[in-house]
C-alpha positions in Angstrom: -15.2 -37.0 -57.0 -13.4 -38.0 -53.9 -14.8 -37.5 -50.5 -13.1 -34.6 -48.7 -10.6 -35.6 -46.2 -10.0 -34.1 -42.7 -6.7 -33.4 -41.0 -5.9 -32.7 -37.4 -3.2 -30.8 -35.7 -0.3 -33.2 -35.2 0.8 -34.0 -31.7 4.0 -35.6 -30.7 3.3 -38.5 -28.3 4.5 -37.8 -24.7 8.0 -39.1 -23.9 8.2 -42.0 -21.7 10.4 -42.1 -18.6 13.8 -43.2 -19.5 13.5 -42.5 -23.2 16.3 -40.6 -24.9 14.3 -37.6 -26.1 16.3 -34.6 -27.3 15.4 -31.4 -25.4 16.1 -27.8 -25.9 16.1 -25.1 -23.2 13.6 -22.3 -23.4 15.2 -19.5 -25.3 15.2 -16.3 -23.3 16.4 -13.0 -24.8 16.7 -9.6 -23.3 16.0 -6.3 -24.9 16.8 -2.9 -23.3 14.7 0.1 -24.4 16.2 3.6 -24.4 15.6 6.0 -21.6 12.8 8.6 -22.0 15.1 11.5 -21.2 18.9 11.8 -20.9 18.8 13.2 -17.4 17.0 10.0 -16.0 19.0 7.7 -13.8 19.9 4.4 -15.4 20.1 1.1 -13.4 20.8 -1.4 -16.2 24.2 -1.9 -17.8 25.0 -4.2 -20.7 28.2 -6.1 -19.9 28.4 -8.3 -23.0 26.1 -9.8 -25.7 24.7 -12.2 -23.2 25.0 -10.5 -19.7 23.5 -7.4 -18.1 24.1 -5.9 -14.7 21.6 -4.2 -12.4 22.8 -1.3 -10.3 20.8 -0.1 -7.3 19.7 3.5 -7.8 20.5 6.3 -5.4 18.2 6.5 -2.3 17.5 2.8 -2.2 18.0 1.0 1.1 21.3 -0.8 1.5 21.6 -4.4 2.6 22.5 -5.5 6.1 26.2 -4.9 5.5 25.4 -1.3 4.4 26.5 -2.0 0.8 24.5 -2.0 -2.5 24.6 -5.4 -4.1 25.0 -5.4 -7.9 23.4 -8.4 -9.7 24.4 -9.9 -13.1 22.0 -11.9 -15.2 22.8 -14.0 -18.3 20.6 -14.6 -21.3 20.9 -16.3 -24.7 21.4 -12.9 -26.2 21.1 -9.3 -25.1 19.9 -6.6 -27.4 21.0 -3.1 -26.6 19.3 0.2 -27.1 20.7 0.6 -30.6 19.3 -2.8 -31.8 17.0 -2.4 -34.8 13.8 -4.3 -35.4 15.3 -6.2 -38.3 18.2 -7.4 -36.3 15.9 -8.6 -33.5 13.7 -10.5 -36.1 16.7 -12.2 -37.8 17.8 -13.7 -34.5 14.4 -14.6 -33.0 11.6 -14.5 -35.5 13.1 -15.9 -38.6 13.9 -19.4 -37.1 10.4 -19.7 -35.8 8.8 -18.8 -39.2 11.1 -21.4 -40.9 10.0 -24.0 -38.4 6.4 -23.1 -39.1 6.9 -23.7 -42.8 8.5 -27.1 -41.9 5.4 -28.1 -39.9 6.8 -27.2 -36.5 4.9 -25.2 -33.8 6.4 -22.2 -32.1 5.5 -19.9 -29.2 7.0 -16.4 -28.8 5.9 -14.1 -26.0 7.1 -10.8 -24.6 7.4 -10.3 -20.8 8.3 -7.4 -18.7 7.2 -4.4 -16.6 4.5 -2.1 -17.9 6.0 0.5 -20.2 9.1 -1.6 -21.1 8.4 -1.8 -24.8 6.7 -5.2 -25.2 4.0 -4.0 -27.6 6.5 -2.1 -29.6 8.7 -5.2 -29.9 5.8 -7.3 -31.0 3.9 -4.9 -33.3 6.3 -2.0 -34.0 5.4 1.4 -35.4 5.3 2.9 -38.9 8.8 2.6 -40.4 9.9 0.1 -37.7 7.8 -3.0 -38.0 7.9 -5.5 -35.2 8.1 -9.2 -35.0 4.5 -9.8 -36.0 4.4 -7.9 -39.4 7.9 -9.2 -40.3 6.9 -12.8 -39.6 3.9 -12.4 -41.8 5.9 -10.8 -44.6 8.5 -13.6 -44.5 5.9 -16.3 -44.5 3.9 -14.9 -47.5 7.1 -14.1 -49.5 8.2 -17.7 -49.1 4.9 -19.6 -49.9 3.3 -17.0 -52.1 3.5 -18.9 -55.4 2.5 -22.2 -53.8 -0.7 -21.1 -52.1 -3.9 -23.1 -52.7 -7.2 -21.6 -53.8 -9.5 -20.2 -51.2 -11.7 -22.7 -49.2 -9.6 -25.7 -50.4 -8.6 -26.0 -46.7 -11.5 -25.4 -44.4 -11.1 -25.3 -40.6 -13.6 -27.3 -38.6 -14.9 -26.5 -35.1 -12.6 -29.0 -33.3 -9.1 -27.6 -34.0 -8.8 -29.7 -37.2 -8.6 -28.9 -40.9 -10.7 -30.3 -43.7 -9.6 -30.5 -47.3 -11.9 -30.0 -50.2 -11.6 -30.6 -53.9 -11.4 -27.7 -56.4 -15.1 -28.1 -57.3 -16.2 -28.0 -53.7 -13.9 -25.0 -53.0 -15.4 -23.2 -56.0 -18.9 -23.9 -54.8 -18.0 -22.7 -51.3 -16.6 -19.4 -52.8 -19.7 -18.8 -54.8 -21.8 -19.5 -51.7 -19.8 -17.1 -49.6 -20.0 -14.4 -52.3 -23.8 -14.8 -52.5 -24.3 -14.5 -48.7 -24.0 -10.9 -47.7 -24.4 -11.6 -44.0 -21.3 -13.8 -43.9 -18.1 -11.6 -43.4 -15.9 -12.0 -46.4 -12.2 -12.6 -46.3 -10.3 -9.5 -47.2 -9.2 -9.6 -50.9 -5.5 -9.6 -51.7 -6.1 -7.6 -54.8 -7.0 -4.5 -52.8 -4.5 -1.7 -52.5 -2.0 -2.2 -49.7 -2.5 -0.4 -46.5 -0.2 2.7 -46.5 0.4 2.3 -42.8 1.5 -1.3 -43.2 3.4 -0.4 -46.4 5.6 1.9 -44.2 6.1 -0.8 -41.6 8.5 -2.8 -43.7 10.6 -1.2 -46.4 11.1 -3.1 -49.7 14.9 -3.4 -49.0 14.1 -5.3 -45.8 11.8 -7.9 -47.5 13.1 -11.5 -47.2 12.1 -15.0 -47.9 13.0 -18.6 -47.1 14.8 -20.6 -49.7 14.2 -24.2 -48.6 10.4 -24.3 -49.2 8.8 -27.5 -50.4 7.3 -26.6 -53.8 5.5 -29.9 -54.1 3.0 -28.8 -51.4 0.1 -26.3 -51.4 -0.3 -24.0 -48.5 -3.0 -21.9 -46.8 -2.7 -19.5 -44.0 -5.3 -18.9 -41.3 -5.0 -16.2 -38.6 -6.9 -15.7 -35.3 -6.7 -13.0 -32.7 -7.8 -13.3 -29.0 -7.3 -11.5 -25.8 -7.3 -12.7 -22.2 -8.9 -10.0 -20.1 -9.6 -10.6 -16.3 -8.9 -14.3 -16.9 -11.7 -14.5 -19.6 -11.0 -15.2 -23.3 -12.5 -12.9 -25.9 -12.4 -13.2 -29.7 -11.2 -9.9 -31.2 -12.2 -10.9 -34.8 -15.8 -11.8 -33.9 -18.4 -9.5 -35.6 -21.0 -9.3 -32.9 -24.4 -7.7 -34.0 -24.6 -4.2 -32.7 -27.8 -3.3 -30.9 -28.0 0.5 -30.2 -31.0 0.0 -27.8 -29.6 -2.8 -25.6 -25.9 -3.3 -26.4 -24.6 -6.7 -25.4 -21.2 -7.3 -24.0 -18.8 -9.6 -25.9 -19.2 -13.3 -25.0 -16.2 -15.0 -23.5 -14.9 -18.2 -25.1 -14.0 -21.6 -23.5 -10.8 -23.6 -23.7 -11.3 -27.2 -25.0 -9.0 -30.2 -25.7 -9.1 -31.9 -29.1 -8.7 -35.6 -29.7 -4.9 -35.2 -29.8 -5.0 -33.5 -26.3 -4.1 -30.1 -27.8 -5.7 -27.0 -26.2 -7.7 -24.6 -28.4 -10.2 -21.8 -28.0 -13.7 -23.2 -29.0 -15.7 -21.0 -31.3 -12.8 -18.7 -32.2 -12.9 -17.3 -35.7 -10.1 -18.3 -38.1 -9.7 -16.1 -41.2 -8.0 -17.3 -44.3 -5.6 -14.8 -45.7 -3.6 -14.7 -48.9 -1.1 -11.9 -48.4 0.7 -9.9 -45.8 -1.6 -7.0 -46.3 -4.7 -9.1 -45.6 -3.2 -10.6 -42.5 -2.2 -7.3 -41.1 -5.6 -5.8 -41.9 -7.2 -8.6 -39.9 -4.7 -8.0 -37.1 -5.5 -4.2 -37.2 -9.2 -5.0 -37.0 -8.7 -6.9 -33.8 -6.2 -4.5 -32.4 -8.8 -1.7 -32.4 -10.9 -3.9 -30.1 -8.1 -4.6 -27.6 -8.5 -3.1 -24.2 -5.9 -0.4 -23.4 -6.0 2.3 -20.8 -4.1 5.3 -19.5 -2.2 4.8 -16.2 0.3 6.7 -14.2 3.2 4.7 -15.8 2.1 4.2 -19.4 -0.3 6.4 -21.5 -1.4 3.3 -23.6 -1.1 0.4 -21.2 -2.3 -3.0 -22.4 -4.9 -4.2 -19.9 -5.1 -7.8 -21.4 -2.9 -10.5 -22.8 -3.2 -10.7 -26.6 -2.5 -13.9 -28.6 -2.2 -13.7 -32.4 -2.1 -17.2 -33.9 -0.8 -17.9 -37.4 -1.9 -21.4 -38.6 -0.3 -22.9 -41.7 -2.1 -25.8 -43.4 -0.2 -27.8 -46.1 -0.8 -30.8 -48.2 1.3 -32.4 -51.0 0.4 -32.5 -54.7 -0.6 -35.7 -56.5 1.7 -37.6 -58.8 0.9 -35.4 -61.7 1.7 -32.3 -59.7 -1.6 -30.7 -60.7 -4.1 -31.1 -57.9 -3.8 -31.5 -54.1 -3.7 -35.0 -52.8 -7.0 -35.8 -51.2 -5.5 -37.8 -48.3 -6.3 -36.6 -44.8 -3.2 -38.4 -43.4 -1.0 -36.2 -45.6 -2.5 -32.9 -44.3 -0.2 -31.1 -41.8 -1.2 -28.1 -39.6 1.4 -26.1 -37.8 0.9 -22.8 -35.9 2.9 -19.9 -34.5 1.6 -18.1 -31.5 2.7 -14.5 -31.0 1.8 -13.4 -27.4 2.0 -9.9 -26.0 1.7 -10.2 -22.3 0.4 -7.3 -20.3 3.0 -5.7 -18.0 3.2 -6.4 -14.3 2.6 -3.3 -12.2 2.4 -2.2 -8.6 -0.8 -0.5 -7.7 1.1 1.8 -5.3 2.8 3.3 -8.3 0.0 3.3 -10.8 -2.5 4.5 -8.2 -5.2 2.3 -9.9 -8.7 2.4 -8.6 -11.9 0.7 -9.5 -11.8 -1.4 -12.7 -8.1 -0.5 -13.3 -7.3 -2.0 -9.9 -9.2 -5.2 -10.7 -7.4 -5.5 -14.1 -4.0 -5.0 -12.4 -4.8 -7.7 -9.9 -5.8 -10.2 -12.6 -2.7 -9.4 -14.7 -0.4 -9.9 -11.8 -2.2 -13.1 -10.8 -1.9 -14.6 -14.3 1.8 -13.7 -14.4 2.3 -15.2 -11.0 0.7 -18.4 -12.2 3.1 -18.5 -15.2 6.0 -18.1 -12.9 4.7 -20.8 -10.6 4.4 -23.2 -13.6 7.9 -22.5 -14.7 9.2 -23.1 -11.2 7.4 -26.5 -10.9 8.7 -27.6 -14.3 12.2 -26.6 -13.4 12.0 -28.5 -10.1 10.6 -31.6 -11.7 13.4 -31.6 -14.3 16.2 -30.8 -11.9 15.3 -33.0 -9.0 13.3 -35.7 -10.7 10.1 -35.0 -8.8 6.6 -35.4 -10.3 4.7 -32.5 -9.0 1.6 -31.4 -10.8 2.1 -28.2 -12.8 -0.8 -25.8 -12.1 -1.6 -25.0 -15.7 -5.3 -24.6 -15.0 -4.9 -21.8 -12.5 -4.8 -19.3 -15.3 -6.1 -19.2 -18.9 -2.7 -18.2 -20.2 -0.8 -21.2 -18.9 -3.7 -23.5 -19.7 -3.8 -22.4 -23.3 0.0 -22.9 -23.8 0.6 -26.0 -21.7 1.2 -28.1 -24.9 4.2 -26.1 -25.8 5.9 -26.7 -22.5 5.0 -30.4 -22.9 7.0 -30.6 -26.2 4.7 -29.3 -29.0 7.2 -26.8 -30.3 9.9 -24.2 -29.6 9.4 -21.7 -26.8 11.0 -18.2 -27.0 10.7 -15.4 -24.5 11.8 -11.8 -24.9 12.3 -10.0 -21.7 11.9 -6.2 -22.2 13.6 -4.0 -19.6 13.2 -0.3 -18.9 16.5 0.9 -17.5 15.1 3.8 -15.5 15.8 3.7 -11.8 12.1 3.8 -10.8 11.6 0.3 -12.2 14.6 -1.2 -10.4 12.7 -3.5 -8.0 10.2 -4.7 -10.6 13.1 -5.3 -13.1 15.0 -7.4 -10.6 12.0 -9.6 -10.1 11.6 -10.0 -13.9 15.3 -10.9 -14.3 15.1 -13.6 -11.6 12.1 -15.1 -13.3 13.8 -15.0 -16.8 17.0 -16.6 -15.5 15.0 -19.3 -13.9 13.0 -19.9 -17.1 16.2 -20.7 -19.0 16.7 -23.8 -16.9 13.5 -25.3 -18.2 13.9 -27.7 -21.1 11.3 -28.5 -23.7 11.3 -31.6 -25.9 12.4 -30.9 -29.4 9.6 -31.4 -32.0 10.0 -34.2 -34.5 10.1 -33.7 -38.2 7.0 -34.6 -40.3 7.2 -37.7 -42.4 8.4 -37.4 -46.0 5.8 -38.0 -48.7 6.4 -41.1 -50.8 5.8 -39.4 -54.1 8.7 -38.3 -56.3 10.0 -34.8 -55.7 9.8 -32.0 -58.3 6.2 -32.8 -59.4 5.2 -29.2 -59.6 8.3 -28.2 -61.6 7.8 -31.0 -64.1 4.1 -30.1 -64.5 4.9 -26.4 -65.0 7.6 -27.3 -67.6 5.2 -29.5 -69.5 2.6 -26.6 -69.6 5.2 -24.1 -70.8 6.4 -26.5 -73.6 2.8 -27.1 -74.7 2.0 -23.4 -74.9 5.2 -22.7 -76.9 4.4 -25.3 -79.5 0.8 -24.0 -79.9 2.2 -20.5 -80.5 4.6 -21.8 -83.1 1.9 -23.6 -84.9 -0.3 -20.4 -84.9 2.5 -18.2 -86.4 3.5 -20.5 -89.5 0.5 -19.4 -91.6 2.4 -16.5 -93.3 2.8 -18.4 -96.7 0.1 -18.8 -99.4 -3.0 -20.4 -98.3 -3.6 -23.6 -100.5 -7.3 -23.5 -100.0 -7.5 -20.0 -101.5 -5.3 -21.1 -104.4 -7.5 -24.1 -105.1 -10.6 -21.8 -105.0 -9.0 -19.5 -107.5 -8.1 -22.4 -109.8 -11.6 -23.8 -109.6 -13.0 -20.4 -110.8 -11.2 -20.7 -114.2 -12.8 -22.7 -117.2 -12.0 -26.4 -117.0 -9.4 -27.8 -119.5 -10.9 -30.3 -121.9 -9.5 -33.7 -122.6 -6.2 -33.5 -124.6 -5.7 -37.1 -125.8 -5.1 -37.4 -129.5 -6.1 -40.9 -130.8 -6.6 -40.0 -134.4 -4.2 -38.0 -136.5 -7.1 -36.7 -138.4 -8.7 -35.2 -135.3 -9.0 -31.5 -135.9 -11.3 -30.6 -133.0 -9.3 -31.4 -129.9 -6.5 -28.9 -130.6 -8.8 -26.0 -131.6 -10.9 -26.6 -128.5 -7.9 -26.6 -126.3 -6.6 -23.5 -127.9 -9.9 -21.8 -127.4 -10.1 -22.8 -123.7 -6.5 -21.7 -123.1 -7.2 -18.3 -124.8 -10.3 -17.9 -122.6 -8.3 -18.7 -119.5 -5.6 -16.3 -120.6 -8.2 -13.6 -121.1 -9.7 -14.3 -117.7 -6.2 -14.2 -116.1 -5.5 -10.8 -117.8 -8.8 -9.5 -116.5 -8.0 -10.8 -113.0 -4.5 -9.2 -113.2 -5.9 -5.9 -114.3 -8.5 -6.0 -111.6 -5.8 -6.9 -109.1 -3.6 -4.0 -110.3 -6.5 -1.6 -110.0 -7.3 -2.9 -106.6 -3.7 -2.7 -105.6 -3.4 0.9 -106.9 -6.5 1.8 -105.0 -5.3 0.0 -102.0 -1.9 1.8 -102.3 -3.6 5.2 -102.5 -5.7 4.4 -99.6 -2.7 3.2 -97.7 -1.0 6.5 -98.5 -4.0 8.3 -97.2 -4.0 6.2 -94.2 -0.3 6.9 -93.8 -0.9 10.6 -93.9 -3.8 10.2 -91.5 -1.7 8.0 -89.3 1.0 10.6 -89.3 -1.5 13.2 -88.3 -2.9 10.9 -85.7 0.5 10.1 -84.4 1.3 13.8 -84.0 -2.0 14.2 -82.2 -1.3 11.1 -80.1 2.1 12.4 -79.2 0.6 15.7 -78.1 -2.0 13.8 -76.1 0.6 11.5 -74.6 2.6 14.5 -73.5 -0.6 15.9 -71.9 -1.2 12.4 -70.4 2.3 12.3 -69.0 1.7 15.6 -67.4 -1.6 14.4 -66.1 0.1 11.2 -64.9 2.6 13.3 -63.0 -0.3 15.2 -61.4 -2.0 11.9 -60.6 1.1 10.5 -59.1 1.5 13.5 -56.9 -2.2 13.3 -56.0 -1.8 9.6 -55.3 1.2 10.2 -53.1 -0.8 12.9 -51.3 -3.8 10.6 -51.0 -1.5 7.8 -49.6 0.0 10.3 -47.2 -3.5 11.5 -46.2 -4.8 7.9 -45.9 -1.9 7.0 -43.7 -2.5 10.1 -41.6 -6.2 9.3 -41.5 -5.6 5.7 -40.3 -3.1 7.0 -37.7 -5.6 9.5 -36.6 -8.4 6.9 -36.6 -6.3 4.7 -34.4 -5.5 7.6 -32.1 -9.2 8.5 -32.1 -10.1 5.0 -31.2 -7.6 5.0 -28.4 -8.8 8.4 -27.2 -12.4 7.2 -27.5 -11.7 4.1 -25.4 -9.8 6.3 -22.9 -12.7 8.7 -22.9 -15.2 6.0 -22.4 -13.2 4.6 -19.6 -12.9 8.0 -18.1 -16.6 8.6 -18.5 -17.3 5.3 -16.9 -14.9 6.1 -14.0 -16.5 9.5 -13.8 -20.0 8.1 -13.6 -18.9 5.6 -11.0 -17.2 8.4 -9.0 -20.2 10.6 -9.4 -22.4 7.8 -8.2 -20.1 7.2 -5.3 -20.0 10.9 -4.6 -23.8 11.2 -4.7 -24.0 8.2 -2.4 -21.5 9.7 0.0 -23.3 13.1 -0.2 -26.5 11.4 0.6 -24.8 9.6 3.4 -23.2 12.8 4.6 -26.6 14.7 4.4 -28.2 11.8 6.3 -25.4 12.0 8.9 -25.7 15.8 9.1 -29.4 15.6 9.5 -29.0 12.9 12.1 -26.3 15.0 13.8 -28.6 18.1 13.7 -31.4 16.0 15.2 -29.0 14.7 17.8 -27.7 18.3 18.5 -31.3 19.6 18.8 -32.2 16.7 21.0 -29.0 17.2 23.1 -29.6 20.9 23.1 -33.2 20.3 24.3 -32.0 17.9 26.9 -29.2 20.3 28.0 -31.7 23.2 28.1 -34.2 21.1 30.0 -31.5 19.9 32.4 -30.2 23.5 32.7 -33.6 24.9 33.4 -34.3 22.0 35.8 -31.0 22.6 37.7 -31.4 26.4 37.6 -34.8 26.0 39.1 -33.5 23.4 41.5 -30.5 25.7 42.4 -32.8 28.7 42.7 -35.2 26.7 44.8 -32.3 25.5 47.0 -30.8 29.0 47.2 -34.1 30.5 48.1 -34.7 27.8 50.6 -31.2 28.4 52.0 -31.7 32.1 52.0 -35.1 31.7 53.8 -33.5 29.3 56.3 -30.6 31.7 57.0 -32.8 34.7 57.2 -35.1 32.8 59.5 -32.3 31.9 61.7 -31.1 35.5 61.6 -34.5 36.9 62.4 -34.9 34.4 65.2 -31.7 35.7 66.7 -32.9 39.2 66.2 -36.2 38.4 67.9 -34.2 36.9 70.8 -32.1 40.0 71.0 -35.2 42.2 70.9 -36.8 40.2 73.7 -33.5 40.4 75.6 -33.5 44.2 75.0 -37.1 44.4 76.2 -36.2 42.6 79.4 -33.1 44.7 79.9 -35.1 47.8 79.2 -37.9 46.9 81.6 -35.4 45.9 84.3 -33.3 49.1 83.9 -36.1 51.5 83.3 -35.8 52.8 86.8 -32.1 53.6 86.3 -32.5 55.4 83.0 -32.7 58.8 84.5 -29.5 58.5 86.5 -27.5 57.3 83.4 -28.8 59.4 80.5 -25.7 58.7 78.3 -26.1 54.9 78.3 -27.8 54.7 74.9 -24.9 56.5 73.3 -22.4 54.3 75.1 -24.4 51.3 74.0 -24.4 52.6 70.5 -20.7 53.2 70.6 -20.2 49.7 71.9 -22.5 48.2 69.3 -20.7 50.2 66.7 -17.4 48.9 67.9 -18.7 45.4 67.9 -20.0 45.9 64.3 -16.6 47.1 63.3 -15.0 44.1 64.9 -17.4 41.7 63.1 -16.9 43.4 59.7 -13.7 42.1 58.1 -13.7 44.8 55.4 -13.2 48.5 56.1 -16.2 50.7 55.5 -16.2 54.3 54.6 -17.0 56.9 57.2 -20.7 57.3 57.6 -22.7 60.0 59.3 -23.8 59.2 62.8 -26.9 57.0 63.2 -30.0 59.1 63.6 -32.2 58.4 66.6 -35.0 55.9 66.1 -38.0 57.6 64.3 -41.4 57.3 65.4 -44.1 55.5 63.3 -45.6 58.7 62.2 -42.5 59.5 60.2 -43.3 56.7 57.8 -46.4 58.5 56.6 -44.9 61.9 56.3 -44.4 64.0 53.2 -41.0 62.6 52.3 -40.4 60.7 49.1 -39.7 57.0 49.3 -38.1 54.4 47.0 -40.5 51.5 47.2 -38.3 48.5 46.3 -40.5 45.5 45.6 -38.7 42.6 44.1 -40.4 40.8 41.2 -40.3 37.5 43.1 -42.6 38.8 45.9 -46.0 37.3 46.1 -49.3 39.2 46.6 -50.8 38.0 49.9 -54.2 39.8 49.6 -54.1 40.7 53.3 -56.4 43.4 54.8 -53.4 45.5 56.0 -51.2 46.6 53.2 -48.2 49.0 53.4 -49.2 52.2 51.6 -46.6 54.8 50.7 -48.3 57.8 48.9 -45.2 59.6 47.7 -43.2 56.6 46.5 -41.3 55.6 43.4 -41.9 51.9 42.9 -39.0 49.9 41.4 -38.2 46.3 41.1 -34.5 47.0 41.1 -33.0 50.1 42.7 -31.2 52.5 40.5 -29.2 55.8 40.9 -31.9 58.0 39.3 -34.6 56.8 41.8 -32.4 57.1 44.8 -31.2 60.6 43.9 -34.9 61.8 43.9 -35.8 60.3 47.3 -34.8 60.6 50.9 -36.2 57.3 52.2 -35.8 53.7 51.1 -37.9 50.7 51.9 -37.3 47.1 50.9 -40.2 44.6 50.9 -38.7 41.3 51.9 -40.7 38.1 52.1 -39.6 34.9 53.9 -41.0 31.7 55.3 -41.6 31.9 59.0 -41.0 29.0 61.4 -44.7 28.1 61.4 -44.9 27.8 57.6 -46.6 31.2 57.0 -45.1 33.9 54.7 -44.2 37.1 56.5 -43.4 40.4 54.9 -40.6 42.6 56.3 -40.3 46.3 55.5 -36.7 47.2 55.8 -36.5 51.0 55.9 -33.6 53.3 55.6 -32.3 56.8 54.9 -30.7 57.7 51.6 -27.6 60.0 51.6 -24.9 60.9 49.2 -21.4 59.4 49.6 -18.0 61.0 49.0 -17.6 59.2 45.7 -20.7 60.8 44.2 -22.9 57.8 44.6 -26.0 57.1 46.8 -25.9 55.0 50.0 -28.7 53.6 52.1 -28.5 53.4 55.9 -31.1 51.0 57.3 -32.8 52.3 60.4 -36.0 50.3 61.0 -37.7 47.0 60.2 -41.5 46.4 60.2 -42.9 42.9 60.1 -46.3 41.9 58.6 -47.3 38.4 59.6 -50.4 36.2 59.4 -51.3 33.6 62.0 -54.1 31.0 62.1 -55.9 31.4 65.5 -57.2 27.8 65.4 -53.7 26.4 65.0 -52.3 24.5 68.0 -49.9 26.4 70.2 -46.3 25.9 69.5 -43.7 25.4 72.1 -41.7 28.4 73.0 -38.3 28.5 71.3 -35.3 27.9 73.5 -33.9 31.1 74.8 -37.1 33.1 74.6 -38.7 35.1 77.4 -42.1 34.8 78.9 -43.3 37.8 76.9 -44.9 37.3 73.4 -42.3 36.7 70.7 -44.3 38.3 67.9 -47.3 40.6 67.5 -50.1 39.9 65.1 -50.7 42.4 62.4 -49.0 45.1 64.3 -46.2 47.3 63.3 -43.1 46.8 65.3 -41.2 49.9 66.0 -37.5 50.0 66.4 -36.6 48.9 69.9 -34.5 50.8 72.3 -30.9 50.7 71.2 -29.1 47.8 72.7 -26.0 45.6 72.0 -27.8 44.0 69.1 -30.0 46.8 67.8 -27.2 49.2 67.9 -25.7 47.6 64.9 -26.0 49.7 61.8 -27.1 48.0 58.6 -25.7 49.9 55.6 -26.2 49.0 51.9 -23.8 50.9 49.8 -24.7 51.1 46.1 -22.6 52.9 43.6 -23.9 53.2 40.0 
């Protein structure tokens, strides 16, 4: 047994400067999707099979000249809204699959704005299969009869391929079947998926004609996604832990010995049919991250890469087994990439994780655009700038293709609605620039030195051998010589028949006897044979009758079976329809579940943020309440403080003004006393002077008063002291601010109504009014003044008080030093101690009438 060989992915050596290497430009195609509704405004027009024109929509800002500029873009081919999936595949996908069979690599990716139909172009829908299922169908239809047994080709962990013998492959299959924990490769004998069966109709099935039948092939598929610039394996079966679920582990990019980039640890599944490959794809598609945005209900949030790897090795000289030579093993691959759509967050209104995803998607697409620009500049101007492949996982993974490892094809998907005009113009400029980049043409693999047609000759030899064996097995319809010899041996033997003596009379009688005996035995055998034949004939007739009955019964049963078959077919068709519907619903349920999970996650994050903001708001409100209470307390304290201060200042000012007023009054009284004493001798000669003085004082009071006063009754003459203790009722007005002095002499009014604030009711019941007024004297002592007056009714129906007298109660410390006499005072005493001052003689100052008019 030969030692298993190992094959690596071939890599074309890098072209040297100045070498004549044939190059092909990057093939860029454009596909226009139909509008969602007929009333939508369209901004894309197909001019020809290779040119489109962009019209600025209504409402867009014009350029500096005030005109809208219409731009035209050219592509290798433009597919309109009526292009079918089959036509698109024939022009783009079929050449790549043919190159894959001929050991050439290929890269096909879709590019465009979100919601422009990239996923539909790559995957398709039931009844309209996309590029991926049609590529798989073409591949397996072409290499189906030439596929090797399972595990003959075995991928290693370093982007290579190992080849095993038939015995080792059989042992590997048995080992895999015995291990339940190892995920098994889907079996091609299972029933086809009804959803995939509807993807491609039998009329659209196709195959390649120029397939090398002297090779054995094996197909391996892998499926990864690049999410937030991290690589995840969509086919990896991670163990599920319901208690502590673990997130999927990201994979790393590595470089093999031929400087090809690959995803380390990525699972590669060997498939033997289109159904198996699509089942593996569907398994990974359910794990792919999609979300609902403002622009697309099922928006791809990651870049997906489905890789089809084809391993092939030639047959040996006999055309029976695979050649165990690692140098003859060739591996080629086709990468089908569905790029996530570029989007503007102002339109999608993305927040949270959606915003971070959009940022990473736009960043990776911007890196791809930068790499294309640097490649174009290096090729056009001969510069040697470093291409920033490593800035993004997408460009780093596919840098070998741009270095000349295979063909590169790009499909630009365009949504013609007016809302995507600006994004579409950016995509068009990038696509037109990408066409100017040239990629080195891959070289053909070396031709095997063995003679061609080995498999055909081996198959022809096997067919001829089986035909001859069949002919030899069917030539035994004549008599069997062994049976005839056995029959002859059962008869009596014939004695010797030689006659040597004429007188011999025993030989002939013995011979006659033996012959007679043989004849008798023969007759007995014949009779027995005839009896057996008759019996057999009768039995055959019975059997014929029974067979006829059975045939009639079988026909009846077959008719019933046919009816049952029809029912079964109807039920199968119904089951297929239900299975298809179930799978579609499962896919929708998965999408809705993912959307629900994302919404739940967003809801939890928003609730957490809302709770945090509510806590912050409550904290701010409590802080604000505390601040308000503090400020209110401070305002109240300040207000009380200033009220007290203002009240103190007002009281002090009032006391000061009243003190000045009473000082003037005292001066006037002293002056009146002097005048009265000096003119007491002339009082008899001029008895009408007091009235004239009163008239003059009244006139002076009217001159001093700026406001007119109602007519009042004439001032009564000054009462004596005895009148204050008469039987008249008094209104004793004692303000609440007055202080109790605890003096020996206290004003006593027996018939008095004591009030702190005068009112109409109290004034209407009394004839006299007295106000107890306290003020600070000039010597610092508190003196109490009793301001008395008469109560009378006014014309308006109210009550008025006319002040007529003032009594002063004052305390004085006899041990206190004498004070200087105030300026303007006479030699007589200014005040009397604990005496009641009567109203002086009317003079110019005392003739004034103090009236307090109150109207309630």
